[in-house]
C-alpha positions, 0 to 999 in steps of 0.5 A, a space after each residue: 542764701 539757698 533758696 528752700 524747695 517750693 512744693 505744692 500738692 498737685 490736684 491730677 497728674 495733668 496739673 504738674 506739667 502746668 505747677 513746674 511752669 508756675 514755677 514749683 520744685 518738688 510734688 506731693 502725690 500717691 493715692 488715698 489707699 497709703 496715704 493721707 487727705 491727698 488734694 487728689 488720686 494718683 494710682 501708680 501709672 498716674 505716678 509712672 507718668 507724673 514722675 517723667 513729668 516732674 523728671 524732665 525739669 528737674 522737679 521732684 516727686 514725693 509719694 504719701 505713705 503717711 497713712 495708720 497701717 493695720 495688720 492688712 495692709 503690711 503685706 502690700 508694703 513691699 510691693 508697692 515700695 519696688 514699684 515706687 523704686 523703679 520709677 525713681 520716685 524721688 522720696 517717701 513720706 511715711 510716718 508709719 515704723 512699718 514703711 520706714 524698715 519695709 522701706 530698708 528691706 527693700 528698698 534701702 537708698 529710697 529717700 524718707 520723708 517723716 511727716 505724721 502731721 501732729 507729733 514733730 514739735 521738738 528737734 530732739 524727735 525730728 532728728 530721733 528719726 533722721 537716724 533711724 533714718 528719715 533725710 527729712 522731717 515735716 513740721 507740724 501746723 502748730 508751731 509758731 515762727 520761734 519754735 520753727 527756726 529753734 527746730 531748723 538751727 538744731 536738726 540734722 534733718 531736713 525740715 518741711 514746713 506748710 505755709 498756704 492752704 486748709 489744714 486739718 483739724 480732726 481725723 477719725 478712722 470711722 466714717 463717720 458722716 458715712 455711718 450716719 447717713 447708713 443708719 438714716 437710710 440715706 445713701 451717701 457716695 463718699 468723694 472728696 476730689 470734685 468741688 461740688 459734693 464737699 460737706 461743711 460743719 458749719 459755726 453759727 456762733 463764729 460763721 465757721 465753715 469747715 471742710 469736711 470729707 471723707 475715704 479710705 483713711 476715714 473722717 476728716 475735718 478741716 480749717 476753716 481758714 487757709 495758711 497765709 505767712 506771703 509778707 512772713 518769709 525772711 525768718 524761714 529763709 534766713 534760718 534757711 528751712 528747706 522746704 515751703 508746702 503749698 497744700 492744695 487741698 480741695 483747691 482748682 489746678 488754676 487756684 493752685 497755677 496762682 497761689 504757685 506763682 505769687 511764692 515763686 515771687 515771694 521766694 526768688 525776691 526774697 533770697 535776691 532782692 529782700 529790699 525788694 520784697 519787702 516791697 511789694 509784700 503788701 501787694 503777693 497777699 493782696 493778690 492771693 487774698 483776691 483769689 480766696 473764696 468768700 468763705 475762706 479767710 487768709 490768716 498765719 496760722 501758729 506762726 505768731 502765737 502760741 498753740 493752745 489745747 
């Protein structure tokens, strides 16, 4: 039985070495000009350095180019993809066909991961993009466990599933909060990388706080809870899902390192010693719960329920 890749989204290039030591196999990085909802901003020099650090320990670097592109950015794509190719990035994450077509022209050997975050809901769609050139599909977060397993059984591409962290609930290309403050005659510094500058939407009825931030790609509203299925990995490991993702958006490096260590232990035991995993998985969940901020409880997302729209 193979072990799934443990994929983490770091907040800074200096995090990568610590996360490798904690057990991560791969990383999603990039800059917000081309990638959506990144845990940290990685310029070209950061990407070059990240690849060197990761490859030294046989880890992989995937660069996000899954933003929504308008005409004015199309001419930039080839140069950026060539830079990633020259620096031996392991894969590009895309959603827009413009990235796929440009990569075919300038870096046809580049591995591509298809990720729209919302529309990877059936295996026919995954295979459609696989036949267009993608090697992996990143599944929508709204799928339950049965659907995930069925998709893996029928997919012609690798399958990636988020197992921990917050998820996106809403995105607008508009700077909604910034525009509101500007309308009031106030100046709002848009910044989503520093914890002390987080903004929230508060739902008094449910006592939920929804993190909200703005970047070059617009306004993003995130889930009030964090997904966690540390104690429910068996079905996906048995189905040989290829990659488990820990989402690092709005998380500290210390938090990510500890979470990565716990998932590394869980994955290794689930593959190598299932009985021991069954014995300690409740303890592993308890350890993760201790790491959580008071206002961000853990839940299992949609893994064990049908999506209701």
